[in-house]
N, C-alpha and C positions, 0 to 999 in steps of 0.2 A: 791827889791828882789822879785822874782816871787814865787807864792804859790807852795808847794810841791803838786804833784800828788797824789790823794787820791785813793788807790788801795784797793779794798777787795779780799784777798786771801782765796780762798775756797778750802777745802781739806777734805778727810775722804771718807764719801759716803757710799752708801748702797750696792756697789757691792763687790764681792769677793776679790776685789784689794784694800780694805780699807788700809790696812797697807802699801801697797806700795805707795799709795798715800801720806800717811804721811811721808814717806822718801823723796819723791819728793819735798814735801813742805819745808822740811827743808833746802834741796839744794837751791831751790828758794829764801826763806827767806835770807839765807846767801849771795846771790848774789845781792839783791836789796839794792842800796845805800840809807841810811836813810837820807842822806842830800838832796835827790831828791824825795824820796816817803815816803808819810804817810800810813803805812800798817795796815790794819784791819784784823785780823785773824778770819775766819769763818770756823768753824769745822761743818762738817756733821756726825752724828753718824751711826753706822750700821742700825738703825731704821728710819733714815731719818730726825731726829731733828737736826735743825741748831742751833749752839751755838757760843756765843760770850763771852769775858771776857778778864782776864789777862792770857796771854801766853797760848792760847788755844791749840796749837800744842803740848806743852809739857804735858797739861792736859790730852789729848787724847792718847798720847803714853803711859803714866802712867795708863792709864784707870781710872782716877780720875777726874770726870766731875763735882764734886760738887763745887759750887761757879760760875758755868758758867750760862749764862742766854740764854733761847731760843730767836731766831732771825728770820727774814724773810726779804726778799726783795719782794715788792708788784709788781704785773705785770701791773703798771700804768705808762704811759709814762711821767707824770708830776712829778713823785716821784723817781728821781734817789738816792735813799737813803736806808740805812739799818736800821732796826727797831728792838728794843728789845720787846719781849712779856712779859708783866708784869702782875702779878696777882692783881686784885682790888676787892672791894666789889661788883662790878658791873659785875665781870668777867675779862677775860684777855683783856688787852688794849696794843695798840701799841705806843711805845715811840721812838722818834728818837735817834738813836745811833750816826750816821754819815752820811754825804752826800757822794756819791762815785761818782768818775770820770770813773773809769773803773773798772771791775772785772777780776780776773785772776784765772779761775778754774783749779786746779791741781787735778783733778778727773779722775781716771782710771776706765774704764769698764762702765757698765750700769748705768745709771743715771748721767753720767758724760761727757763721749765722744761720746755718741749715738745720740745727737741732742735734748735730753729732756730739759736739763738745758739751752742750747742755745736757746731754744723756749721761756723760761721764759725771758732771757735777751733782745730777739727781742720784746716781748710784752711789757717789761719796757722801751724799747728805751734806753737801758743801754749798753755802749761800752764794749766789752769784748775781751780777748785774745784768738786766736784759730780760728778753721774752723767755718763756719755758720752751720745752722741747717741741711740743705741738705748734705754738705760734711762730717759733723760729722756722720750722720746716715748711709750714704752710705759706709763710710769708715769703719765704725764699724762693720757692718754686713758682715761677711766673705762671706756667700753665695750670698747676694746681690751684693757685690762688685765684686765677680767672674763673676757672670752674666753680669754686666755692663762692665767688661773687654772683655768677649767673644763677646758681641754685638759690640764692637768697634774693634774687630779682633786682641786683645792682647792675646797672648798664656797664658794659665793657666794649671795647672796640673788637671788631672782627678779628680773630686770631687762629692760628694753626700751630700745632707742635709736630715737628718732624725729627726723625732720628738721625744721628751723625752717618750711621751706615747707609742710610738711603741717600743722603747728600753726596756721600762718596762714591756711590755706584749708580745713582740714577739722577744726577743733577739737573738735567734737562727736563726731566719729569717733574721734578720738585719746583723748579722755576715756573713751569707751565701751570701747576697747582696753585702756587702763590699768585700769580697773576690773575687767577680766578678769583681770589679771596677778595681783593680790592684793588681800586687803581693805585699807581704810583703817586707818592712815595709810600714805600713799605719800610718798616723797622724790622730788623733782624737782630735777635739777642740770644745769647746763652741762656737757657732756662734757669740755671742756678749760679749766676754771679750777681754781686749787688751793686755794682757801679757801672760805669761806661766802658769797661773793658769787654772788647768783642762785640760791641753794639755798632750796628751800621745803620745810616738811613740811605736807603736805596731809591734813586730817582729814575732808574732805567734798568734794563736787563743785565747789562755788564756790571753795574754795582751791585745788583742783587746776587749775581754768581760770586763776585769777590766777598760780599757780605755773609753769605751762607758758609763758604770755606773758612772764613775767619771765626764765626761763631762756633763752627764744629770743632775748632782748635781747643776750645775751653769747656764743652759739655757734650755729652751724648745726646742730649735733647735740646733742640733749638726752636725758639718761637719766632714766628713771622707774624706781623700784626700790621693793621692799617696805620699809616701816618695821617696826623691830622694838622692843620694849620691852627695852632693853639694861640697865636697873638695877632 
């Protein structure tokens, strides 16, 4: 009988979509056949701490991470393994938790879909599910992606990227510039989040003001683009 494939299922993360990632992880776990796969749950906290242990997903959903152990994957090509970080008299030490055949990142938004964690897997020469570093980073950044589409003659809606610092210090000028881009409604989005978090459909100046401030909470680059009646 062939050995089960050892999967490291990674969820949570530092982005504003942490809770959405936990929901996605539950769906993936339910779909993985335990007869074929040996799954190790790896949760990443809002602060970026990697954790392993008994039923990590439920512990994070319940916001009760006591009993879980810090962990790490090393960027070393000869070590396709997950390590626990344990305290000792000489300081923290790395102890083998499990070898890994493949990692399955179910992370949404920054530090998950933007090529950063994919870079770690590439350095570790560890197989992973999903797009590579370039595909992840370009696909994640809405401004860069639109630039790539334009350069390849793919039609895109009118858009503008504005920095958080400008929004915070010159918001009236930003609103005036956005209103020159296209008529209302305008959509405002963090450039580097993957779902609806921080996204606003703005039908007037007041909603645009609030939408810009909200999007700037999640990213230092904010996308403003024309809204269309798609239905």
